[in-house]
DRENBA-12916 format. One record per residue (C-alpha): x, y, z; residue number from 0; chain. Coordinates in nm, 4 decimals. Layout:
REM DRENBA-12916
east | north | up | nr | kette
X | Y | Z | NUM | A
...
REM end
This chain:
REM DRENBA-12916
east | north | up | nr | kette
7.9974 | 4.8979 | 11.8358 | 0 | A
7.6952 | 4.7240 | 11.6986 | 1 | A
7.6936 | 4.5180 | 11.3980 | 2 | A
7.5073 | 4.7760 | 11.1920 | 3 | A
7.7534 | 5.0469 | 11.2935 | 4 | A
8.0407 | 4.8242 | 11.2105 | 5 | A
7.9187 | 4.7494 | 10.8586 | 6 | A
7.8553 | 5.1288 | 10.8055 | 7 | A
8.2024 | 5.1852 | 10.8973 | 8 | A
8.3426 | 4.9227 | 10.6737 | 9 | A
8.1327 | 5.0547 | 10.3790 | 10 | A
8.2462 | 5.4133 | 10.4649 | 11 | A
8.6072 | 5.3118 | 10.4464 | 12 | A
8.5589 | 5.1408 | 10.1092 | 13 | A
8.3756 | 5.4371 | 9.9843 | 14 | A
8.6702 | 5.6285 | 10.0830 | 15 | A
8.8877 | 5.4001 | 9.8770 | 16 | A
8.6490 | 5.4502 | 9.5829 | 17 | A
8.6752 | 5.8455 | 9.6001 | 18 | A
9.0679 | 5.7979 | 9.6368 | 19 | A
9.0806 | 5.6027 | 9.3362 | 20 | A
8.9062 | 5.8889 | 9.1342 | 21 | A
9.1642 | 6.1624 | 9.2781 | 22 | A
9.4271 | 6.0832 | 8.9824 | 23 | A
9.1819 | 6.2302 | 8.7252 | 24 | A
9.2980 | 6.5745 | 8.8561 | 25 | A
9.6409 | 6.5264 | 8.6866 | 26 | A
9.4687 | 6.4855 | 8.3531 | 27 | A
9.3319 | 6.7399 | 8.1418 | 28 | A
9.1036 | 6.9643 | 8.1746 | 29 | A
9.2094 | 7.0047 | 8.5493 | 30 | A
9.5685 | 6.9488 | 8.4200 | 31 | A
9.7278 | 6.9344 | 8.7659 | 32 | A
10.0024 | 6.6862 | 8.6390 | 33 | A
10.2345 | 6.7770 | 8.9140 | 34 | A
10.0064 | 6.6526 | 9.1687 | 35 | A
10.0092 | 6.3032 | 9.0265 | 36 | A
10.3253 | 6.2457 | 9.2321 | 37 | A
10.0983 | 6.2748 | 9.5548 | 38 | A
9.7395 | 6.1735 | 9.4399 | 39 | A
9.7738 | 5.8175 | 9.5184 | 40 | A
9.8754 | 5.8776 | 9.8827 | 41 | A
9.5344 | 5.9147 | 10.0237 | 42 | A
9.4427 | 5.5757 | 9.8588 | 43 | A
9.7453 | 5.4050 | 9.9876 | 44 | A
9.6827 | 5.5117 | 10.3421 | 45 | A
9.3241 | 5.3791 | 10.3326 | 46 | A
9.4723 | 5.0415 | 10.2106 | 47 | A
9.7397 | 5.0513 | 10.4703 | 48 | A
9.4757 | 5.1007 | 10.7441 | 49 | A
9.2600 | 4.8085 | 10.6580 | 50 | A
9.1997 | 4.5622 | 10.9343 | 51 | A
9.3368 | 4.2611 | 10.7260 | 52 | A
9.4467 | 4.1515 | 10.3876 | 53 | A
9.1085 | 4.0405 | 10.2711 | 54 | A
8.9531 | 4.3837 | 10.3427 | 55 | A
9.2587 | 4.5547 | 10.1800 | 56 | A
9.1852 | 4.3615 | 9.8735 | 57 | A
8.8231 | 4.4659 | 9.8711 | 58 | A
8.9334 | 4.8238 | 9.9179 | 59 | A
9.1839 | 4.8011 | 9.6491 | 60 | A
8.9081 | 4.6701 | 9.4037 | 61 | A
8.6736 | 4.9709 | 9.5199 | 62 | A
8.9882 | 5.2046 | 9.4360 | 63 | A
9.0340 | 5.0561 | 9.0900 | 64 | A
8.6567 | 5.0755 | 9.0290 | 65 | A
8.6747 | 5.4490 | 9.1364 | 66 | A
8.9823 | 5.5097 | 8.9086 | 67 | A
8.8115 | 5.3664 | 8.5916 | 68 | A
8.4859 | 5.5448 | 8.6455 | 69 | A
8.6646 | 5.8766 | 8.6747 | 70 | A
8.8894 | 5.8169 | 8.3796 | 71 | A
8.6125 | 5.6860 | 8.1572 | 72 | A
8.3067 | 5.8908 | 8.2729 | 73 | A
8.2938 | 6.0556 | 7.9347 | 74 | A
8.1910 | 5.7188 | 7.7747 | 75 | A
7.8470 | 5.7170 | 7.9320 | 76 | A
7.6634 | 5.8430 | 7.6008 | 77 | A
7.8208 | 5.5302 | 7.4217 | 78 | A
7.7901 | 5.2547 | 7.6714 | 79 | A
7.5396 | 5.3869 | 7.9411 | 80 | A
7.5189 | 5.1346 | 8.2431 | 81 | A
7.8026 | 4.9360 | 8.0761 | 82 | A
8.0465 | 5.1760 | 8.2355 | 83 | A
7.9541 | 5.0326 | 8.5844 | 84 | A
8.0074 | 4.6751 | 8.4632 | 85 | A
8.3587 | 4.7838 | 8.3125 | 86 | A
8.4451 | 4.9397 | 8.6396 | 87 | A
8.3537 | 4.6421 | 8.8514 | 88 | A
8.5025 | 4.4006 | 8.6206 | 89 | A
8.8173 | 4.5636 | 8.5460 | 90 | A
8.8740 | 4.7130 | 8.8886 | 91 | A
8.9294 | 4.3533 | 9.0289 | 92 | A
9.2992 | 4.3463 | 8.9367 | 93 | A
9.3554 | 4.6479 | 9.1940 | 94 | A
9.2603 | 4.3871 | 9.4771 | 95 | A
9.6123 | 4.2647 | 9.4444 | 96 | A
9.7576 | 4.6011 | 9.4569 | 97 | A
9.5424 | 4.6698 | 9.7710 | 98 | A
9.6427 | 4.3430 | 9.9327 | 99 | A
10.0067 | 4.4137 | 9.8627 | 100 | A
9.9922 | 4.7715 | 9.9844 | 101 | A
9.8606 | 4.6503 | 10.3243 | 102 | A
10.1065 | 4.3605 | 10.3487 | 103 | A
10.4221 | 4.5725 | 10.2660 | 104 | A
10.3877 | 4.9313 | 10.3844 | 105 | A
10.3986 | 4.8554 | 10.7424 | 106 | A
10.6289 | 4.5625 | 10.7489 | 107 | A
10.8504 | 4.5823 | 10.4330 | 108 | A
10.8532 | 4.9296 | 10.3054 | 109 | A
11.1646 | 4.9004 | 10.0841 | 110 | A
11.0094 | 4.6094 | 9.9058 | 111 | A
10.6957 | 4.8143 | 9.8656 | 112 | A
10.8876 | 5.0864 | 9.6685 | 113 | A
10.9497 | 4.8286 | 9.3978 | 114 | A
10.6601 | 4.5798 | 9.4154 | 115 | A
10.3669 | 4.8329 | 9.4255 | 116 | A
10.4707 | 5.0145 | 9.1043 | 117 | A
10.5370 | 4.6881 | 8.9314 | 118 | A
10.1784 | 4.5576 | 9.0099 | 119 | A
10.0335 | 4.8879 | 8.8959 | 120 | A
10.2120 | 4.8975 | 8.5605 | 121 | A
10.1134 | 4.5200 | 8.4895 | 122 | A
9.7551 | 4.6254 | 8.5736 | 123 | A
9.7856 | 4.9091 | 8.3225 | 124 | A
9.9226 | 4.6877 | 8.0629 | 125 | A
9.6795 | 4.3999 | 8.1002 | 126 | A
9.3830 | 4.6418 | 8.0753 | 127 | A
9.5515 | 4.8055 | 7.7585 | 128 | A
9.4874 | 4.5049 | 7.5477 | 129 | A
9.2653 | 4.6140 | 7.2504 | 130 | A
9.0442 | 4.3156 | 7.3011 | 131 | A
8.9670 | 4.4485 | 7.6514 | 132 | A
8.8930 | 4.7978 | 7.5471 | 133 | A
9.2422 | 4.9459 | 7.5165 | 134 | A
9.4265 | 5.2139 | 7.7186 | 135 | A
9.2819 | 5.5134 | 7.8502 | 136 | A
9.4030 | 5.7177 | 8.1468 | 137 | A
9.7328 | 5.5564 | 8.1988 | 138 | A
9.8977 | 5.7264 | 8.4948 | 139 | A
10.2143 | 5.8058 | 8.3028 | 140 | A
10.0138 | 6.0192 | 8.0420 | 141 | A
9.9488 | 6.2815 | 8.3134 | 142 | A
10.2879 | 6.4143 | 8.2540 | 143 | A
10.2258 | 6.5252 | 7.9014 | 144 | A
10.2791 | 6.8976 | 7.9878 | 145 | A
10.6013 | 6.8279 | 8.1554 | 146 | A
10.8632 | 6.7311 | 7.8817 | 147 | A
11.1258 | 6.7022 | 8.1206 | 148 | A
10.9452 | 6.4197 | 8.3120 | 149 | A
10.7965 | 6.2903 | 7.9784 | 150 | A
11.1526 | 6.2129 | 7.8648 | 151 | A
11.1147 | 5.8858 | 8.0820 | 152 | A
10.8966 | 5.7698 | 7.8023 | 153 | A
11.1705 | 5.7784 | 7.5703 | 154 | A
11.3631 | 5.5462 | 7.7975 | 155 | A
11.0845 | 5.2969 | 7.9011 | 156 | A
10.7549 | 5.4249 | 7.7456 | 157 | A
10.4531 | 5.5569 | 7.9254 | 158 | A
10.4947 | 5.2495 | 8.1683 | 159 | A
10.8281 | 5.3772 | 8.3124 | 160 | A
10.6594 | 5.7178 | 8.3935 | 161 | A
10.3833 | 5.5264 | 8.5602 | 162 | A
10.6170 | 5.3234 | 8.7433 | 163 | A
10.8013 | 5.6399 | 8.8861 | 164 | A
10.4846 | 5.8034 | 8.9824 | 165 | A
10.3537 | 5.5157 | 9.1916 | 166 | A
10.7073 | 5.4599 | 9.3423 | 167 | A
10.7038 | 5.8499 | 9.4452 | 168 | A
10.3617 | 5.8070 | 9.5890 | 169 | A
10.4809 | 5.4873 | 9.7833 | 170 | A
10.7813 | 5.6727 | 9.9299 | 171 | A
10.5355 | 5.9824 | 10.0461 | 172 | A
10.3228 | 5.7221 | 10.2050 | 173 | A
10.6125 | 5.5595 | 10.3959 | 174 | A
10.7355 | 5.8970 | 10.5035 | 175 | A
10.3922 | 5.9745 | 10.6519 | 176 | A
10.3536 | 5.6536 | 10.8384 | 177 | A
10.6978 | 5.5304 | 10.9267 | 178 | A
10.8672 | 5.7881 | 11.1494 | 179 | A
11.2072 | 5.6147 | 11.1590 | 180 | A
11.2188 | 5.5956 | 10.7717 | 181 | A
11.0794 | 5.9420 | 10.6772 | 182 | A
11.4039 | 6.1086 | 10.5737 | 183 | A
11.5215 | 5.7910 | 10.3865 | 184 | A
11.1722 | 5.7617 | 10.2153 | 185 | A
11.1952 | 6.1411 | 10.1175 | 186 | A
11.5198 | 6.0956 | 9.9817 | 187 | A
11.4119 | 5.8004 | 9.7735 | 188 | A
11.1213 | 6.0220 | 9.6409 | 189 | A
11.3553 | 6.2861 | 9.5492 | 190 | A
11.6149 | 6.0506 | 9.3777 | 191 | A
11.3023 | 5.9130 | 9.1618 | 192 | A
11.1954 | 6.2706 | 9.0695 | 193 | A
11.5648 | 6.3316 | 8.9388 | 194 | A
11.5335 | 6.0572 | 8.6876 | 195 | A
11.3272 | 6.2788 | 8.4520 | 196 | A
11.5782 | 6.5619 | 8.4351 | 197 | A
11.8618 | 6.3081 | 8.4092 | 198 | A
11.6890 | 6.1404 | 8.1173 | 199 | A
11.6213 | 6.4681 | 7.9685 | 200 | A
11.9967 | 6.5831 | 7.9700 | 201 | A
12.1436 | 6.2707 | 7.8431 | 202 | A
11.9165 | 6.1427 | 7.5615 | 203 | A
12.0463 | 6.2097 | 7.2345 | 204 | A
11.8995 | 6.4889 | 7.0033 | 205 | A
11.8854 | 6.3546 | 6.6534 | 206 | A
11.9840 | 6.6068 | 6.3862 | 207 | A
11.6948 | 6.7486 | 6.1693 | 208 | A
11.6952 | 6.6075 | 5.8333 | 209 | A
11.4205 | 6.8480 | 5.6905 | 210 | A
11.1457 | 7.0681 | 5.7784 | 211 | A
10.7778 | 6.9656 | 5.7100 | 212 | A
10.5026 | 7.2277 | 5.7069 | 213 | A
10.1809 | 7.0681 | 5.7996 | 214 | A
9.8341 | 7.2657 | 5.8347 | 215 | A
9.5577 | 7.1012 | 6.0543 | 216 | A
9.2093 | 7.1637 | 5.9386 | 217 | A
8.9392 | 7.2000 | 6.2172 | 218 | A
8.5807 | 7.2701 | 6.0795 | 219 | A
8.3958 | 7.2164 | 6.4150 | 220 | A
8.0969 | 7.0423 | 6.4851 | 221 | A
7.9094 | 6.9849 | 6.1629 | 222 | A
7.6960 | 6.6734 | 6.1488 | 223 | A
7.5764 | 6.6838 | 5.7726 | 224 | A
7.8603 | 6.5223 | 5.5511 | 225 | A
7.7946 | 6.7560 | 5.2750 | 226 | A
7.8302 | 7.0645 | 5.4698 | 227 | A
8.1257 | 6.9168 | 5.6560 | 228 | A
8.3120 | 6.8346 | 5.3431 | 229 | A
8.2505 | 7.1776 | 5.2045 | 230 | A
8.3747 | 7.3403 | 5.5355 | 231 | A
8.7019 | 7.1458 | 5.4995 | 232 | A
8.7270 | 7.2445 | 5.1414 | 233 | A
8.6754 | 7.6194 | 5.2071 | 234 | A
8.9260 | 7.6312 | 5.5134 | 235 | A
9.1902 | 7.4503 | 5.2995 | 236 | A
9.1521 | 7.6738 | 5.0016 | 237 | A
9.2266 | 7.9782 | 5.2105 | 238 | A
9.5654 | 7.8076 | 5.3730 | 239 | A
9.9091 | 7.9492 | 5.3048 | 240 | A
10.1678 | 7.7183 | 5.1489 | 241 | A
10.1957 | 7.3869 | 5.3331 | 242 | A
10.3615 | 7.0655 | 5.2365 | 243 | A
10.0653 | 6.8462 | 5.3859 | 244 | A
9.7195 | 6.9489 | 5.4787 | 245 | A
9.5448 | 6.7047 | 5.7331 | 246 | A
9.1694 | 6.6795 | 5.7796 | 247 | A
9.0102 | 6.5142 | 6.0717 | 248 | A
8.8604 | 6.1725 | 6.1156 | 249 | A
8.5372 | 6.1159 | 5.9385 | 250 | A
8.5953 | 6.4406 | 5.7350 | 251 | A
8.4810 | 6.2680 | 5.4197 | 252 | A
8.1477 | 6.0951 | 5.4593 | 253 | A
8.1245 | 5.9279 | 5.1256 | 254 | A
8.2874 | 5.6330 | 4.9387 | 255 | A
8.5323 | 5.8214 | 4.7084 | 256 | A
8.5671 | 5.5282 | 4.4722 | 257 | A
8.2082 | 5.6056 | 4.3936 | 258 | A
8.2142 | 5.9689 | 4.4070 | 259 | A
8.4459 | 6.0808 | 4.1291 | 260 | A
8.3030 | 6.4461 | 4.1548 | 261 | A
8.4325 | 6.4799 | 4.5135 | 262 | A
8.7631 | 6.3193 | 4.4097 | 263 | A
8.8106 | 6.5953 | 4.1540 | 264 | A
8.7514 | 6.8602 | 4.4087 | 265 | A
9.0008 | 6.7055 | 4.6472 | 266 | A
9.2812 | 6.6515 | 4.3919 | 267 | A
9.2316 | 7.0302 | 4.2807 | 268 | A
9.2856 | 7.1268 | 4.6476 | 269 | A
9.5974 | 6.9269 | 4.6515 | 270 | A
9.7661 | 7.1385 | 4.3834 | 271 | A
10.1141 | 7.2137 | 4.4921 | 272 | A
10.0569 | 7.0273 | 4.8277 | 273 | A
9.9305 | 6.6838 | 4.9545 | 274 | A
9.6124 | 6.6331 | 5.1211 | 275 | A
9.5463 | 6.3654 | 5.3811 | 276 | A
9.1613 | 6.2991 | 5.4479 | 277 | A
8.9725 | 6.0405 | 5.6342 | 278 | A
8.6975 | 5.8600 | 5.4586 | 279 | A
8.4228 | 5.7167 | 5.6698 | 280 | A
8.1540 | 5.5487 | 5.4498 | 281 | A
7.9847 | 5.2347 | 5.3415 | 282 | A
8.1668 | 5.0789 | 5.0426 | 283 | A
8.0180 | 4.9063 | 4.7491 | 284 | A
8.0246 | 4.5708 | 4.9401 | 285 | A
7.8200 | 4.7353 | 5.2135 | 286 | A
8.1010 | 4.7461 | 5.4765 | 287 | A
8.1978 | 5.0399 | 5.6618 | 288 | A
8.5537 | 5.1192 | 5.7760 | 289 | A
8.7710 | 5.4194 | 5.8471 | 290 | A
9.0494 | 5.5090 | 5.5927 | 291 | A
9.3219 | 5.7601 | 5.5962 | 292 | A
9.3805 | 5.8535 | 5.2294 | 293 | A
9.6696 | 6.0682 | 5.0892 | 294 | A
9.5824 | 6.2615 | 4.7721 | 295 | A
9.7997 | 6.4486 | 4.5142 | 296 | A
9.6986 | 6.6454 | 4.2128 | 297 | A
9.7236 | 6.3025 | 4.0283 | 298 | A
9.4721 | 6.1348 | 4.2647 | 299 | A
9.4992 | 5.8936 | 4.5580 | 300 | A
9.8649 | 5.8065 | 4.6493 | 301 | A
9.8298 | 5.6080 | 4.9678 | 302 | A
9.5728 | 5.4459 | 5.1914 | 303 | A
9.5587 | 5.3191 | 5.5484 | 304 | A
9.2559 | 5.1550 | 5.7393 | 305 | A
9.1982 | 5.1955 | 6.0879 | 306 | A
9.3063 | 4.8997 | 6.2770 | 307 | A
9.2119 | 4.9591 | 6.6522 | 308 | A
8.8529 | 5.0417 | 6.6703 | 309 | A
8.6783 | 5.2337 | 6.9532 | 310 | A
8.5032 | 4.9577 | 7.1818 | 311 | A
8.1224 | 5.0336 | 7.1921 | 312 | A
8.1759 | 5.3500 | 6.9660 | 313 | A
8.2642 | 5.1473 | 6.6564 | 314 | A
8.2164 | 4.8015 | 6.7602 | 315 | A
8.0690 | 4.6083 | 7.0504 | 316 | A
8.3115 | 4.3641 | 7.2188 | 317 | A
8.1615 | 4.0279 | 7.2500 | 318 | A
7.8501 | 4.1432 | 7.0633 | 319 | A
7.6492 | 3.8349 | 7.1167 | 320 | A
7.6819 | 3.9008 | 7.5105 | 321 | A
7.6919 | 4.2806 | 7.5151 | 322 | A
7.4852 | 4.3660 | 7.1993 | 323 | A
7.1944 | 4.4679 | 7.4184 | 324 | A
7.3915 | 4.7937 | 7.5064 | 325 | A
7.3030 | 4.9225 | 7.1495 | 326 | A
6.9414 | 4.9498 | 7.2573 | 327 | A
6.9948 | 5.1424 | 7.5762 | 328 | A
7.2838 | 5.3833 | 7.4682 | 329 | A
7.4606 | 5.5212 | 7.1568 | 330 | A
7.6802 | 5.2156 | 7.1099 | 331 | A
7.7681 | 5.0828 | 6.7574 | 332 | A
7.4672 | 4.9484 | 6.5903 | 333 | A
7.7051 | 4.7518 | 6.3702 | 334 | A
8.0656 | 4.6715 | 6.3643 | 335 | A
8.3184 | 4.8558 | 6.1514 | 336 | A
8.5720 | 4.6537 | 5.9504 | 337 | A
8.9280 | 4.6981 | 6.1059 | 338 | A
9.2385 | 4.7215 | 5.8965 | 339 | A
9.5356 | 4.4656 | 5.8948 | 340 | A
9.7850 | 4.6642 | 6.1005 | 341 | A
10.0122 | 4.9650 | 6.1125 | 342 | A
10.1735 | 5.1025 | 5.7925 | 343 | A
10.3595 | 5.4109 | 5.6836 | 344 | A
10.2356 | 5.6501 | 5.3927 | 345 | A
10.4394 | 5.8716 | 5.1967 | 346 | A
10.3384 | 6.2318 | 5.2087 | 347 | A
10.4614 | 6.5846 | 5.1805 | 348 | A
10.8107 | 6.4442 | 5.0876 | 349 | A
10.8347 | 6.2502 | 5.4141 | 350 | A
10.7328 | 5.9019 | 5.5634 | 351 | A
10.4305 | 5.9403 | 5.7721 | 352 | A
10.2789 | 5.7135 | 6.0553 | 353 | A
9.9016 | 5.7458 | 6.0205 | 354 | A
9.6879 | 5.6829 | 6.3260 | 355 | A
9.3083 | 5.7198 | 6.3478 | 356 | A
9.1614 | 5.8589 | 6.6698 | 357 | A
9.1703 | 5.6072 | 6.9562 | 358 | A
9.4842 | 5.4397 | 6.7975 | 359 | A
9.6978 | 5.7316 | 6.9394 | 360 | A
9.6323 | 5.5676 | 7.2782 | 361 | A
9.8409 | 5.2664 | 7.2073 | 362 | A
10.2166 | 5.2810 | 7.2681 | 363 | A
10.2917 | 4.9617 | 7.0594 | 364 | A
10.1521 | 5.1342 | 6.7325 | 365 | A
10.3732 | 5.4545 | 6.7626 | 366 | A
10.6681 | 5.2327 | 6.8167 | 367 | A
10.5810 | 5.0045 | 6.5323 | 368 | A
10.5413 | 5.2992 | 6.2962 | 369 | A
10.8845 | 5.4508 | 6.4156 | 370 | A
11.0506 | 5.1181 | 6.3480 | 371 | A
10.9006 | 5.1134 | 5.9975 | 372 | A
11.0870 | 5.4572 | 5.9181 | 373 | A
10.7948 | 5.7201 | 5.9909 | 374 | A
10.9410 | 6.0488 | 6.0457 | 375 | A
10.6396 | 6.2008 | 6.1817 | 376 | A
10.3188 | 6.0713 | 6.3258 | 377 | A
9.9939 | 6.1965 | 6.1959 | 378 | A
9.6708 | 6.1457 | 6.3878 | 379 | A
9.3183 | 6.1997 | 6.2601 | 380 | A
9.0394 | 6.2364 | 6.5168 | 381 | A
8.6711 | 6.3249 | 6.5876 | 382 | A
8.5396 | 6.3355 | 6.9394 | 383 | A
8.2089 | 6.5234 | 6.8670 | 384 | A
8.0106 | 6.2790 | 7.0949 | 385 | A
8.2051 | 6.3879 | 7.3792 | 386 | A
8.2783 | 6.7554 | 7.2879 | 387 | A
8.1572 | 6.8921 | 7.6229 | 388 | A
8.3503 | 6.6568 | 7.8318 | 389 | A
8.7202 | 6.6270 | 7.9101 | 390 | A
8.7924 | 6.3642 | 7.6675 | 391 | A
8.9002 | 6.5908 | 7.3677 | 392 | A
9.1889 | 6.7411 | 7.5635 | 393 | A
9.2846 | 6.4115 | 7.7193 | 394 | A
9.2868 | 6.2589 | 7.3634 | 395 | A
9.4964 | 6.5321 | 7.2266 | 396 | A
9.7424 | 6.4959 | 7.5338 | 397 | A
9.8293 | 6.1493 | 7.4131 | 398 | A
10.0122 | 6.2840 | 7.1169 | 399 | A
10.2652 | 6.4322 | 7.3359 | 400 | A
10.3357 | 6.0975 | 7.5081 | 401 | A
10.3826 | 5.9230 | 7.1635 | 402 | A
10.6054 | 6.1844 | 7.0556 | 403 | A
10.8476 | 6.1430 | 7.3452 | 404 | A
10.8164 | 5.7634 | 7.3264 | 405 | A
10.9190 | 5.7725 | 6.9592 | 406 | A
11.1346 | 6.0804 | 6.9164 | 407 | A
10.9019 | 6.1839 | 6.6303 | 408 | A
10.6997 | 6.5000 | 6.5981 | 409 | A
10.3251 | 6.4225 | 6.6242 | 410 | A
10.0338 | 6.6113 | 6.4920 | 411 | A
9.6657 | 6.5721 | 6.5531 | 412 | A
9.3949 | 6.6888 | 6.3218 | 413 | A
9.0705 | 6.6807 | 6.5336 | 414 | A
8.7443 | 6.7424 | 6.3170 | 415 | A
8.5763 | 6.9295 | 6.6312 | 416 | A
8.9089 | 6.9858 | 6.8437 | 417 | A
9.1378 | 6.9384 | 7.0058 | 418 | A
9.3780 | 6.9702 | 6.7261 | 419 | A
9.7405 | 7.0039 | 6.8353 | 420 | A
10.1193 | 6.9456 | 6.7436 | 421 | A
10.4143 | 6.8491 | 6.9484 | 422 | A
10.7753 | 6.8200 | 6.8647 | 423 | A
10.9987 | 6.5125 | 6.9007 | 424 | A
11.0453 | 6.5633 | 7.2733 | 425 | A
10.6775 | 6.6223 | 7.3410 | 426 | A
10.6867 | 7.0029 | 7.3751 | 427 | A
10.3742 | 7.1680 | 7.2495 | 428 | A
10.3859 | 7.3441 | 6.9295 | 429 | A
10.0212 | 7.4131 | 6.8715 | 430 | A
9.6752 | 7.3761 | 7.0408 | 431 | A
9.3466 | 7.4482 | 6.8708 | 432 | A
9.0772 | 7.3830 | 7.1353 | 433 | A
8.7251 | 7.2758 | 7.0944 | 434 | A
8.5920 | 7.6315 | 7.0910 | 435 | A
8.7944 | 7.7178 | 6.7855 | 436 | A
8.7344 | 7.6812 | 6.4227 | 437 | A
8.9659 | 7.7089 | 6.1122 | 438 | A
9.3268 | 7.5892 | 6.0724 | 439 | A
9.6580 | 7.5820 | 6.2364 | 440 | A
9.9891 | 7.5742 | 6.0585 | 441 | A
10.3128 | 7.4177 | 6.2103 | 442 | A
10.6735 | 7.3526 | 6.0885 | 443 | A
10.7987 | 6.9963 | 6.2170 | 444 | A
11.1522 | 6.9214 | 6.2410 | 445 | A
11.1885 | 6.5652 | 6.1124 | 446 | A
11.4649 | 6.3342 | 6.2289 | 447 | A
11.6202 | 6.0627 | 6.0075 | 448 | A
11.4032 | 5.7641 | 5.9540 | 449 | A
11.6755 | 5.5539 | 6.1233 | 450 | A
11.6639 | 5.7526 | 6.4650 | 451 | A
11.5745 | 5.5440 | 6.7669 | 452 | A
11.4772 | 5.6090 | 7.1048 | 453 | A
11.5634 | 5.3376 | 7.3811 | 454 | A
11.1789 | 5.2687 | 7.3971 | 455 | A
11.1601 | 5.2181 | 7.0200 | 456 | A
11.4577 | 4.9968 | 7.0195 | 457 | A
11.3787 | 4.7815 | 7.3305 | 458 | A
11.0119 | 4.7831 | 7.3541 | 459 | A
10.8255 | 4.7020 | 7.6780 | 460 | A
11.1068 | 4.5737 | 7.8860 | 461 | A
10.9782 | 4.7591 | 8.1856 | 462 | A
10.6833 | 4.5307 | 8.1667 | 463 | A
10.9201 | 4.2328 | 8.1781 | 464 | A
11.0859 | 4.3655 | 8.4899 | 465 | A
10.7596 | 4.4339 | 8.6563 | 466 | A
10.6241 | 4.1031 | 8.5781 | 467 | A
10.9457 | 3.9366 | 8.7427 | 468 | A
10.9252 | 4.1561 | 9.0404 | 469 | A
10.5695 | 4.0786 | 9.0984 | 470 | A
10.6151 | 3.7103 | 9.0263 | 471 | A
10.9006 | 3.7056 | 9.2787 | 472 | A
10.6785 | 3.8879 | 9.5468 | 473 | A
10.4013 | 3.6474 | 9.5001 | 474 | A
10.6210 | 3.3405 | 9.5193 | 475 | A
10.8042 | 3.4675 | 9.8487 | 476 | A
10.4602 | 3.5402 | 9.9979 | 477 | A
10.3432 | 3.1922 | 9.9296 | 478 | A
10.6679 | 3.0658 | 10.0812 | 479 | A
10.6194 | 3.2794 | 10.3936 | 480 | A
10.2629 | 3.1725 | 10.4215 | 481 | A
10.3412 | 2.8028 | 10.4207 | 482 | A
10.6045 | 2.8505 | 10.6805 | 483 | A
10.3783 | 3.0684 | 10.9085 | 484 | A
10.1255 | 2.7814 | 10.8833 | 485 | A
10.3647 | 2.4983 | 11.0179 | 486 | A
10.3063 | 2.3767 | 11.3819 | 487 | A
10.4753 | 2.5657 | 11.6343 | 488 | A
10.4583 | 2.8852 | 11.4134 | 489 | A
10.2474 | 3.1812 | 11.4036 | 490 | A
9.9263 | 3.0540 | 11.2361 | 491 | A
9.7940 | 3.3618 | 11.1117 | 492 | A
9.6660 | 3.3346 | 10.7611 | 493 | A
9.8271 | 3.5027 | 10.4589 | 494 | A
9.5247 | 3.7158 | 10.4299 | 495 | A
9.6050 | 3.9066 | 10.7291 | 496 | A
9.8715 | 4.0941 | 10.5376 | 497 | A
10.1253 | 4.0558 | 10.8035 | 498 | A
10.4294 | 3.8623 | 10.6771 | 499 | A
10.6101 | 3.6177 | 10.9223 | 500 | A
10.9189 | 3.7597 | 11.0792 | 501 | A
REM end
């Protein structure tokens, strides 16, 4: 084989890893093939296993990670343009460790692979979920949002535990395909892992219903003019049947209500006999812009929450001195909005509510914090009009199901332009108003006691600590084996070959 042919083959295999990285997107909305998530990583694992050495496997893992991120975040192109490629290249790097480990363990130590590969995966997801690095999107565990039985693992260990189980099953299937002597044991391991969801679903406590909260979600559709948008929400709300709480979407009020008493009077009139939750997105008297959830009654404002976790590039540009140029070549934020100071509950409709605004529903820690503070339901306000024709709106709405299962609280999302949705405390869908719909939907939520706690709410991210311990142990062991193999008289193959010493 000539040098040019060899290079072409190398890049063809890396391209295969890149494509394999994008396959998991099929498990998310709109394709919605969540059940396929339990096998969609297998092609990538086989490409990594077949690498000629550990170094090449690490490069293929990097390409795999870049493919995963581009597929998961393709809808951000209007906001960050060419910045998406930069995000994929930089944040795909951690998957190099996953690729190197897959190559090292799958052929030589398959039992260890069942524990180590899922651990590294969830650590990568946890690291990229830090809000200063952009925050979580496309977490593998969220693919199970339509399957409440498997989603019950989130109540035990959060979205992290579901992701761990998915990677472990994929690893077991890859072993079954490549290690004939272990085929049946690997398939048995996959079956046992798949049973974890039904077991959790059966044994988890079902808190008693303390009360029923009737919530109406208002969805006027794509209306760019703030005056017309306000009037549309007003008209839909006026025609609603009885409800304890009416929720408008993100940016539903494009004016500073403190300086618009006329609009405040119209809103309080709508709140007669019920409470109204709106979202204010406007410049205040000091010239600052923030997004605020406001609860109103007939007597005026009763509570306020300011969005804490802002959308990167959409509402602020991370590291603006270095990346501010993106605002000139895309629709990235021309100026940064002002964030709030943290999660907090609001009283509304006779219950304690946990408000979250748009992107905040992607963060497991925010939902958990609100449940710990006594929220009986989580209420999300969203607007994804920029990405209306993409897969982003249904993917965003699906996150509400994950937060519901994690916290044991019903969750509703009022999206200005869709998808508005509601889920019960186990993540089962109650309502779904897609992007092509206009109007409102009303749901009755069964509220648990404020003191009810799921294991995830009580114990937090313990899955991450376990994954860290497993990964650290694996890397320490690999370093020791590498030093031993390099001693005189022993096999001197470098650690980067990915073949551990016997």
